[in-house]
N, C-alpha and C positions, 0 to 999 in steps of 0.2 A: 756609382749606380744611378740610373735614371728611372724615375717613376713613370709608368705608362698609364695614361688616362683610361679609366673604365668607360666603355662606350655608353652613350646616352640610352640606347635601346636596351642595354643590359640592366641599367639602373631602373628603367621603367618596368621591365619584366620582374626584377627583384621585388619592387614595391608591390606589384600584383600578387606575387607568390606569398609574400609576408602577410598581405591583407587576407588572403584566402586561409592561410595557416592560423592567423589570429582568430578569424571568424569561426574556425572549427572548434574553438574553445579548448584546444589542447594545452594552452599555457595557464589555464585557470587553476588546476589542482595544486595543492600544497606539495605533493610528492614530486610532481613534475618540476616545479620551481626549485625545490631542494636539490634534486638530482642535477639540474643544470648549474647551480651554484657550486656543487661539489665537482662537477666536471671542469669548470673554470678554475677551481682551486688546484686540481690535479695538473691541469695544463700549465698553470703559472709555475708550478714546481718543475715540471718536465722541461719547460722552455726557459728556465732560469739562465743557463749559460748562454744560449743564443741571444737572449734579450740583453744580457750584460755586455756581450761582445759587440752587439749592434750599437748600444749606447756609447761604447768606447770609440767605435769607428766613426760615428756621426758627430759626437760632442766631446770626445776625450773625457768621458765620465767614467771614473773608476768604479770597480765592482762595489766597493764599500759605499760610495755615494749613491750608486744605482739602487742598492738594497735599501739604504736608509730613506731615500727621498722618493722612491718609486715602488719597488716590488713589495717592501714590507708594509707600505700603506695600503696597497691593494689587498694583500694577505690579511691585514687586520680588518679591513672592511668586509671581506668574505667571511671571516670567522664570526664577526658580529651579526651578519645577516643569517648565516646558517644557524646560529644559536637562538636568534629571536624571531625568525620568520613566522613560525606558527602563531605566536602571540600577536604579531603585527597584523596577520591576516584575519584574526578573530574579530568579530563585530564588537564595537564598543557601546556599552549601555549608556544612555543619557537620561537624565532626570526628565520627568514629564510633569508639566504644571497641572494644578488642580482642575483648571478649566477644561483639560483634555482627558481627564480620567474617565474610564479605566484603560485608556490606551497605553501602549508602551512605545518607547523611542530608542533607536540605536543608530549607529553609523557603521557602514561597511566600506572597505577600501576595495575598489575595483580598478583593474589596469586601464590606463588611458588608451593603449593600443600600439600603433606603430611609432617607434621612436627613431629619431635621427640624432646621432651623437658625433659632433665635429670637434676634433681635438687639435691643440697646437703642437708645436715642435719642442717646447722647452722642457716639459715633462711628458714625453710622448706616450709612455706606458701608463703611468698613473692617471693622467687626465683623459685617457681613452677608456681604460678598464674600470676605474672607480665608478663613473656613471653607469657603465654596463651592469655592474653588480646591482645597482638600484633598479634598472630596467628589468633584469631577470627576476629579482625578488618580487617586484610589483606585478609580474605576469605579462610584461610587454614583449614584443619582438624588437629587434634593433638592427639598424644599418650603421656601421661605424665608418668614419672617415678620418684616418690618420693624416698627419701633415706630410706634404711632399718634401719639406725642407730637411727632413731626417729620413732619407730614402731607405737606408738599411734597416732601421728600426721599423719603419712602416711595412716593409716587406716581411719581416719576421713576425710582426703582429698579424698581418693578413694570413700568413701560413699557419700560425697558431690557431686563429679563429676558424679557418677552413677545416683544419684537422679536428677541431673540437665540436663544432656545431654544424647542423644542416643550414644551408643558406636561406631556406624559407623561414628560419627562426632567428639566427644571428649571422650577419655577413659583413664583410669589410670591402669597401671600394677604394680605389686609388686615384690620385690625380691632383691637378692644380685648381685654380679658381674657376675654370670652365666647368669642372666636375662639381664644384660647390654650387655653381649657378644651376646646373641640371638638377642637383639634389634639392635645392630650395624651390624649384618649380613643381616638385611632387607634393602630394597632399600627405601630411604627417599628423599624428595625434599629439605629438610633443617633439620639440626640437631642443636639444641640449648643446649649447655652443660655448666653448672656451676660447678666448682670443682677445683681440683689441677692441676698444670701444667703437672704432670706425667700422670694423666688420660686424660688430654686434648690431649696429644700426641697419646694416644690409640684411642681416638675418631677421631682425624684427619686422622690417618692411615686407620681406617675402612672406613671413608667417602671417602677417595681417590679412593677406588675401584670402586665407582659409580660416581666419580666427584661431590659428593654432597656438596653443600656449608655448611659451619659451622660457628656458632658463639660460640666462646670460652670465657667464663668469668672465669678467673683463679685467681691468687693471686700474692704473692711475699712479699718481705720485704719492706713495705712502711715506709719511714723514716719521722721523725719529726726533723726539724732543728730549734733549738732555738738560735737565733743569738743575738748579741749585739743590744740593742734598743728594745728588746722584753719586754712586760709587763709580768714578770715572774709569777705573781699571776694568771692572765688570762690564760697564756699558760699552766701552771700546771693544772688548773681546766679543761680546754677543752681537754687536752691530757688525763687526768685521766678519764674523761667521755668517750672519744672515745675508750680508751683501755678497760675500764670496761664494756662497752656495750656488752651484751651477753658473759661476762667473757672473752673478747678478741677473741672470736670465730667468728670473722668478717673479711671478705676478705680485707676490706679497713681499718682495725684497725691499729693504729700506732704500728709498729712492733719494733721500737727502737727509741731512742732519741739521736740526735747529738747536743750537747749543748756547747756553748762557756764556756770555763773552769771557767771564772769569775762568771758564773751564776749557776753552778752546786749545790752548797750548798743551795742556796736560793730555787732552784727548788725542791729539795728533801723535804724541809720543807713545801713548799706550796702544793706539791703533797699530802703529808700526811694530811694536813688540808682539801684539797678538798675531799679526800676519806671519812674523818670523816663527812664532811658536807653532802655527798651523802648517806652514809650508817650507820652513827652513830658510836659509839665506838666499836661495834662488827659486823663486816661485815658479818660473818657467819649467824647471826640471821636475817639479812635483807631479806625481801621478794623480793628485787629487785636485788639480786646478783645471777646470773645464775651459774649452776654447769657445770663441764666438761661433755661431752656427754657420755663417756664410760670409763671403767677402763684403756684401752690402751692409750687413750688420756691423762688421768690423769697422768699415769706413765711417759709418754713422757715429758709432760710439767713440772711435778715435778722434773724430772731429770735435768732440766736446772738450778735449784737453786744451783747446785754444780759448775756451770760454771763461777761464779764470786762472788763478795762481795754483800751480801744482805744489801742494804742501807735502805730499808723500806719493811715491810710486811714479807713474807716468811712462813706464817702459812699454814699448809696442814692438810687435813682430808680425808684419802683414803676411808673411809666408805661412806662419802657423796660426794666424788669426788670434794672436795672443795679445791681451792688454792686461798689464799688472793691476792689482788692486790700487786704486788711486783716490787720494783725498784732494778735492778741488775747492779752493777758497773762492767764493763768488760774492758779489756785492748785493744782489737782489734778484727779484723775480724777472727782471727784464732780460737776464742772460738767456741765451738759447738753450742751455742745458736745463733750465728750469721751466721750459715750455711744454715738454712732453715727457712721458715715462722713459727712463734711460735704458733699462733692460741690458745692463752691462756693468762691469766692475768699477765704474766711476761714481764717486760719492761726493756730491757738492756739500759744502758746509756754509750755513748762514748763522749769524750771531744775533742774539737778542739780549736785552737787559731787563725787560719786563715780560713775563710770560703772558700777560694780558694782550700784548701786541701779537703774540703767536695765535691766541684764540681768535682775535679779531681778523687776522689774515686768513685763518682756516675757514672762517665763515664766508669768505669771498671766493673760495676755491671749490673746484669739483670735489665731491665726496670720494675719498680714496678707498682702496680695497682693504688697507690695513693702516693702523696707527700704533706707534710704539712710544711709550713714555718711560723715561728713566729719571727716577727721583723718589721722593717719599710716597709710599702707597696711597695715603689719604689724599695728598695733593694730586696724584695721578688720577684717582677716581673722580675727583672734582673736575679735572680737565676733560676726562672722557664723558662726564655727564653733561658737559656744555658743548661738545662737538659730536661729530658722527663719522663712522667709517664702517666698512664691511665687517671687520674684526679688529681686535686690539690686544696688545700685551702691555703689561706694566713690568718694567725691568727685564724685558726679554724681547726677542724678535722671532718671527716665524712659527713659534711652538704651538700657537693656537690651532694650526692645521693638523698637528699630530694627534689631537684628541678627537677620536671619531664620535664622541658624545656631544661635541660642540658643533653648531651649524657653521658651515663655511659658505660664504657668498658675499656678493657686493651690494651696494646701495647706490642708487642714482647712476652716475656715469661709470661707476665701477661694477655695475651689474644688477641683476634681479634674480630672486630665487636663491635657495640655499640647499645644500645637501651634506652628506656624510651620515652614517648610522641610520637611525629611523627616518631622518629627513630624506635620505636617498630613496627609501621605499615610498615615502609620501609624495615626493615630487613627480614620480612616474605614476601616481595613483589619483583616482578621483574619489573623494570622500563623499559617499552617497548617504543622504539622510533618509531614514525609514521610520514610518509610524505604523504600528500594528494595532488595529482596533478590533474588539470582540464582535462576533457576528450577532449574538443574541441579545446584547444589551445596548440600547440606543438612547442617548440623552436627547429629549425632544426640543430643548431650549434653543438649539442652534438653527432650527428650521423656521421659515417664515410661517406665521406672521410675527415671530419673536415675542411670544407671550412671556410675561414676567421679566421683561427686559430690564426694568429698573432694579430688580433684585440681582439678576445675572451680571450686570455690568460691574458690580462690586468685585466679582471674581476675575475680571478680565485684566 
């Protein structure tokens, strides 16, 4: 299947339609927003099978993995917003200082307006629809741009959106980077982008022309630190699962392992056992192991196998775009596999003897989207307190994204802004400060010529 670019004039007309619809104030009432969330919820259930079939066609993603990592996350987000929307929309009272009495203060959340949501190919359903939930609950309109690298999924998503919403409210457009360029030339009230840091810079530069706020969900080299005191069997199993999920094509996948040198041999052995437990003796024949998205991705990731010593795995099949889960021993950061995010099932291993060396090295690197520490909880908390990342787990991987009550987002090179739960509502909203003063009571001290100023300044 080939994705056909949406014409530039159609995109321009769509933006005009959505601007007119938003200005009509139709999206403001609670009942309207609730109805649209419920419509999306019904659509997600109705289109369950077509979406799962499309994910299998494009990525070899099993229904079980599709549900666990895509559909259930969107469903959970929808339930959360439907349950709490009325409370989130309600104004929040704020305390008023004595100097402003008898005025009252509060904050209201108002929609930013027209939103553009650009999603990547690795979790094409979740990363398109989860931000949409926030846009709907906040009262925005939305133009959605799925990835052309998963054409079957993108088409099914477009069909689902077209059947569920009027295009003046929510619409999907299709195409390659030329379409992205056209989209970024339009004036939006917020842009929500998930993708690589390189493309994030392009989005931010385009947004700066209109001073449009952006949310950038990017990536980076997320480390796993396996320290002395770690349960190596549990660490290997959870790291193997986190790395193999979606064949490593996950923005928060463990990108490399930093392990105490005394634990390396046992870790390799336990990692191999964990892979066999998950996929059997032949990973390639398992329905639950995803393929690389395209030939270019396969060639890039397969090329990393030459960058170190293969300690486990290393099987490839170009015809299927299959690369088995692979542990790769590397000497240091100079290796090519340590220069950029891997985005595949190859996991380099570095050794350390003193965790202080790890902390010092992390200070020199870009801030990752996630960090995973395996060892004693107290020691892990101290390490996290001295370093930074978008999110983190102690003695686990990936699972922080599963809690919709936790913020999900990057920092520095791994992104800006966070969402999920209430934050998804907030990120598409403007928090507007309001002060209400009585009409009949007026304190004269604030007016010129500032009589009794010496007395009043004690209250300021």
